[in-house]
C-alpha positions as CSV (number, residue, x, y, z in Angstrom):
1,M,-7.0,0.0,-26.3
2,I,-5.2,-2.8,-24.4
3,E,-6.1,-4.2,-21.0
4,L,-3.2,-5.7,-19.0
5,T,-3.8,-7.9,-16.0
6,I,-1.1,-8.7,-13.4
7,R,-1.8,-11.3,-10.8
8,V,0.2,-11.2,-7.6
9,D,0.5,-14.7,-6.1
10,S,2.5,-13.7,-3.0
11,I,3.9,-10.6,-1.3
12,N,5.9,-10.0,1.8
13,Y,3.7,-7.6,3.8
14,T,6.4,-6.8,6.3
15,D,8.4,-5.3,3.5
16,L,5.4,-3.1,2.7
17,S,5.0,-1.9,6.3
18,E,6.3,1.6,5.6
19,L,4.0,1.9,2.6
20,L,0.9,0.7,4.6
21,L,1.8,2.7,7.8
22,P,-0.4,5.7,6.9
23,M,-3.5,3.5,6.4
24,L,-2.9,1.4,9.6
25,S,-2.0,4.5,11.7
26,D,-5.6,5.7,11.2
27,R,-6.6,2.7,13.4
28,L,-4.1,3.5,16.1
29,P,-4.9,5.7,19.2
30,K,-3.7,9.3,18.9
31,D,-4.2,10.3,22.5
32,G,-3.1,9.1,25.9
33,L,-0.2,6.8,26.7
34,M,-0.5,4.9,23.4
35,G,-0.5,8.1,21.4
36,R,2.7,9.2,23.1
37,L,4.3,5.8,22.8
38,L,3.6,5.8,19.0
39,N,4.9,9.3,18.5
40,S,8.2,8.0,17.1
41,P,8.2,6.7,13.5
42,E,10.3,3.7,14.6
43,R,7.7,2.7,17.3
44,A,4.8,3.2,14.9
45,E,6.5,1.0,12.2
46,S,7.2,-1.7,14.7
47,L,3.6,-1.7,15.8
48,V,2.4,-1.8,12.2
49,K,4.6,-4.8,11.6
50,E,3.1,-6.4,14.7
51,I,-0.4,-5.6,13.4
52,L,0.4,-7.1,10.0
53,G,1.7,-10.2,11.7
54,R,-1.6,-10.7,13.5
55,M,-3.8,-10.0,10.5
56,S,-5.1,-12.9,8.3
57,Q,-3.9,-13.2,4.8
58,E,-7.4,-12.1,3.6
59,Q,-7.2,-8.9,5.8
60,K,-3.7,-8.1,4.5
61,D,-4.8,-8.6,0.9
62,E,-7.9,-6.3,1.4
63,L,-5.7,-3.6,3.0
64,L,-3.2,-3.7,0.0
65,V,-6.1,-3.6,-2.5
66,K,-7.5,-0.6,-0.7
67,Y,-4.0,1.1,-0.8
68,I,-3.6,0.4,-4.5
69,N,-7.0,1.7,-5.4
70,Q,-6.6,4.8,-3.3
71,N,-3.2,5.5,-4.9
72,S,-4.0,4.5,-8.5
73,D,-3.4,8.0,-9.9
74,K,0.1,8.1,-8.4
75,A,0.9,4.7,-9.8
76,M,-0.3,5.7,-13.2
77,D,1.9,8.8,-13.1
78,K,4.9,6.8,-12.1
79,L,4.4,4.2,-14.8
80,E,3.8,6.8,-17.5
81,D,7.0,8.6,-16.3
82,M,9.0,5.4,-16.5
83,A,7.7,4.7,-20.0
84,A,8.6,8.2,-21.1
85,R,12.2,7.7,-19.7
86,N,12.4,4.7,-21.9
87,G,11.2,6.5,-25.0
88,V,7.6,5.3,-24.9
89,S,4.8,7.8,-24.8
90,M,1.6,6.4,-23.3
91,K,-1.5,7.5,-21.3
92,L,-2.9,5.0,-18.8
93,G,-6.6,5.0,-18.3
94,K,-7.1,3.0,-15.1
95,I,-5.3,0.9,-12.5
96,S,-7.4,-1.0,-10.0
97,A,-7.0,-4.0,-7.7
98,K,-9.4,-6.6,-6.3
99,T,-9.0,-9.7,-4.2
100,L,-9.7,-13.1,-5.9
Protein backbone atom coordinates (compact mmCIF):
# COMPACT_ATOMS: atom_id res chain seq x y z
CA MET A 1 0.00 0.00 0.00
CA ILE A 2 1.22 3.51 -0.84
CA GLU A 3 -0.11 6.80 0.49
CA LEU A 4 0.32 9.80 -1.80
CA THR A 5 -0.16 13.34 -0.52
CA ILE A 6 -0.64 16.31 -2.84
CA ARG A 7 -0.59 19.82 -1.39
CA VAL A 8 -2.27 22.61 -3.35
CA ASP A 9 -0.63 25.96 -2.59
CA SER A 10 -2.93 28.11 -4.71
CA ILE A 11 -5.94 27.73 -6.95
CA ASN A 12 -8.03 30.14 -9.02
CA TYR A 13 -11.53 29.70 -7.62
CA THR A 14 -13.10 31.72 -10.43
CA ASP A 15 -11.92 29.01 -12.83
CA LEU A 16 -13.75 26.48 -10.64
CA SER A 17 -17.02 28.41 -10.56
CA GLU A 18 -18.85 25.97 -12.86
CA LEU A 19 -17.64 23.06 -10.75
CA LEU A 20 -18.76 24.71 -7.51
CA LEU A 21 -22.05 26.03 -8.92
CA PRO A 22 -24.18 23.11 -7.67
CA MET A 23 -22.90 23.49 -4.10
CA LEU A 24 -23.32 27.27 -4.02
CA SER A 25 -26.69 27.20 -5.75
CA ASP A 26 -28.08 25.37 -2.71
CA ARG A 27 -27.53 28.62 -0.82
CA LEU A 28 -29.32 30.78 -3.40
CA PRO A 29 -33.05 31.57 -3.30
CA LYS A 30 -35.24 29.41 -5.52
CA ASP A 31 -38.47 31.40 -5.27
CA GLY A 32 -39.55 34.95 -5.98
CA LEU A 33 -37.72 37.52 -8.04
CA MET A 34 -34.24 36.20 -7.22
CA GLY A 35 -35.26 32.68 -8.21
CA ARG A 36 -36.53 33.91 -11.57
CA LEU A 37 -33.44 36.05 -12.14
CA LEU A 38 -31.16 33.09 -11.45
CA ASN A 39 -33.11 30.76 -13.71
CA SER A 40 -30.51 31.15 -16.48
CA PRO A 41 -27.21 29.28 -16.13
CA GLU A 42 -25.25 32.37 -17.19
CA ARG A 43 -26.81 34.49 -14.45
CA ALA A 44 -26.28 31.78 -11.87
CA GLU A 45 -22.63 31.39 -12.85
CA SER A 46 -22.14 35.14 -12.69
CA LEU A 47 -23.61 35.21 -9.21
CA VAL A 48 -21.44 32.30 -8.10
CA LYS A 49 -18.36 34.18 -9.30
CA GLU A 50 -19.56 37.19 -7.32
CA ILE A 51 -20.11 35.05 -4.21
CA LEU A 52 -16.65 33.48 -4.57
CA GLY A 53 -15.16 36.96 -4.91
CA ARG A 54 -16.68 37.97 -1.59
CA MET A 55 -15.72 34.82 0.31
CA SER A 56 -12.57 34.71 2.41
CA GLN A 57 -9.75 32.40 1.32
CA GLU A 58 -10.58 30.13 4.26
CA GLN A 59 -14.25 29.89 3.20
CA LYS A 60 -13.26 29.08 -0.40
CA ASP A 61 -10.81 26.44 0.77
CA GLU A 62 -13.47 24.84 2.99
CA LEU A 63 -15.94 24.82 0.08
CA LEU A 64 -13.45 23.09 -2.22
CA VAL A 65 -12.53 20.55 0.48
CA LYS A 66 -16.22 19.76 0.88
CA TYR A 67 -16.59 19.36 -2.91
CA ILE A 68 -13.58 17.05 -3.15
CA ASN A 69 -14.75 14.88 -0.26
CA GLN A 70 -18.30 14.64 -1.63
CA ASN A 71 -17.00 13.64 -5.06
CA SER A 72 -14.10 11.41 -4.07
CA ASP A 73 -15.62 8.28 -5.66
CA LYS A 74 -15.88 10.05 -9.03
CA ALA A 75 -12.31 11.30 -8.73
CA MET A 76 -11.05 7.80 -7.94
CA ASP A 77 -12.92 6.36 -10.94
CA LYS A 78 -11.42 8.99 -13.26
CA LEU A 79 -7.89 8.44 -11.96
CA GLU A 80 -8.26 4.67 -12.27
CA ASP A 81 -9.57 5.08 -15.84
CA MET A 82 -6.68 7.38 -16.74
CA ALA A 83 -4.18 4.89 -15.34
CA ALA A 84 -5.82 2.05 -17.29
CA ARG A 85 -5.60 4.08 -20.53
CA ASN A 86 -1.88 4.33 -19.85
CA GLY A 87 -1.51 0.60 -19.28
CA VAL A 88 -1.51 0.68 -15.47
CA SER A 89 -4.00 -1.38 -13.51
CA MET A 90 -4.69 0.02 -10.05
CA LYS A 91 -7.43 0.32 -7.45
CA LEU A 92 -7.52 3.46 -5.30
CA GLY A 93 -8.69 3.14 -1.72
CA LYS A 94 -9.45 6.69 -0.70
CA ILE A 95 -9.22 10.30 -1.79
CA SER A 96 -9.89 12.96 0.80
CA ALA A 97 -9.06 16.60 1.41
CA LYS A 98 -8.65 18.80 4.46
CA THR A 99 -7.61 22.37 5.05
CA LEU A 100 -4.27 23.07 6.69
